[in-house]
N, C-alpha and C positions, 0 to 999 in steps of 0.2 A: 503494501500499499505506499503510494506516495505520499510526501507531506501535505500537498493540498488536498488529497482524499482523506487524510487523516483529519484536517481541519473541517473539511466538508463533513465529516461524521460529526465532530463535535459541535457543527451549525445545526444537524440534524436532531441531535440530543436536546440542544437549547430550544429549537422550535418545538419539540415535543413536549418539554417542560413547560413552554409558554401557552401551549393549548391547553394542558392541563390545570395550568393556572388561571385560566381566562374567566371573565364574569360570564361568557358566552356559555361556557361548558357549565358553570352552575345553574345558570338559567335554564339550558336545556334540561338538565337532569331534573330540576325542579318542575317543569311543564310537563316532562315525560310521566315523573310520578303522580303529578296532579290529575293527568288525563288517566292514567291507570286507576287510580283510587275512583274517579267519576264513574269509570266503566264498571268497577268492582260494585259500587254502590246501586247501579242501573242494573246489571246481571252479574251476579256472582261468578256464573259458569263462564264467563267471557274472558277470566284472568287464568293463566295457566297454573296449574297448582304449584304452590311454593312461593308465588311471585305477589300474593296478597299483600296488601300495606302492612299489616300487624306481622306477617313474616319477615317482610324486608326491615321492618324496626327493630326487630328481636333476633333474628337467626342470620349471624354472619355468613354463613354457607349460602342463603338464598340472595344476600346482599352481594357476595361474591360473584354468583353466577350471572347476576343482572350487571354488574360491573365488568364483567367479561364480555357480555352482549354490546354493552355500551361502547366499551373500547373497540371492539369489532367494527361497529357502525362508524366510529370516529377514523378508523384506519381507512375503511372503504371511502368515506367521504374527502379525507385528505388526499389520498391516492387519485381520486377522481377528479378533484377541484384544484390543486395546487398548482400554481404555474411557477414558470421560471422567476417571474418578477417577485413572487412571494418568496421564493429561495434565495434570491440574490442579496437582500439585505443581511440575511444570516450568514452567508458566504463571506460577504465583504467584512462584518464584523468578527467573524472568526479569522480573517487574514488571508483567505483564499486568494491565491494571485492569478490563476488562469481564468480563462474563459469557461462558460459554462460548458460541460462535456458529459457525455453518457456517464463516466466514471465518477465524475463529482456528485452528479445528479443520484447515481445508484448509492453512492457512500452516505450521503445526506438521508435519501428514503429508508434504506435500510436501518440506520440509527432511529428513526421516527418509528418505525415497525418495531424496532427492539424494545424501545420505552413503552409504547403502547400495548405490546403483548407480554409485558413482564409481570410476573406475580406481585411486584411491588406497586405497580400502578392500580392493580386490581385491588389489592387490599387498601390502598389509601382511597380510591375510589369509593370502595363499600364503607369504610369506617368513617371518611372525612366528610361524605357527601349523601350517600345513599340513605344509610341509617339514621342518621341525625333528621334527614329532611322527611323521611318516614314516620319517625317519632313524633315530629312537629305535626304532621298531618292527622295524626292519632289524636292530637288535643292533649 
């Protein structure tokens, strides 16, 4: 791996961390859980077993399964929507000197996937967002 590819990887790690720390993510999770709770109230059978609000609030394994699903959706969205103009500021900040290339883009993208596929991200999302939001919805 070249020096610029290593820097592109670091830029991808930073980008993924920024996505996880964003207000947009928190809002999306809250909206998703709110919509799920509304569906549950209208028709309890419309919710997959184990994903009921009370389970998400109390059962870390249920919250972790939902976190895994949400992170998968985020990975898909990023891979579909991210453009070179989104990547470039991160590469510039990391000190990448070359022009955008397939190797740099791959190093960046692989790092993003690594963060968003990791157990640490799932645990963090479940414990810091999903469970507390679900608890708050229970009153």
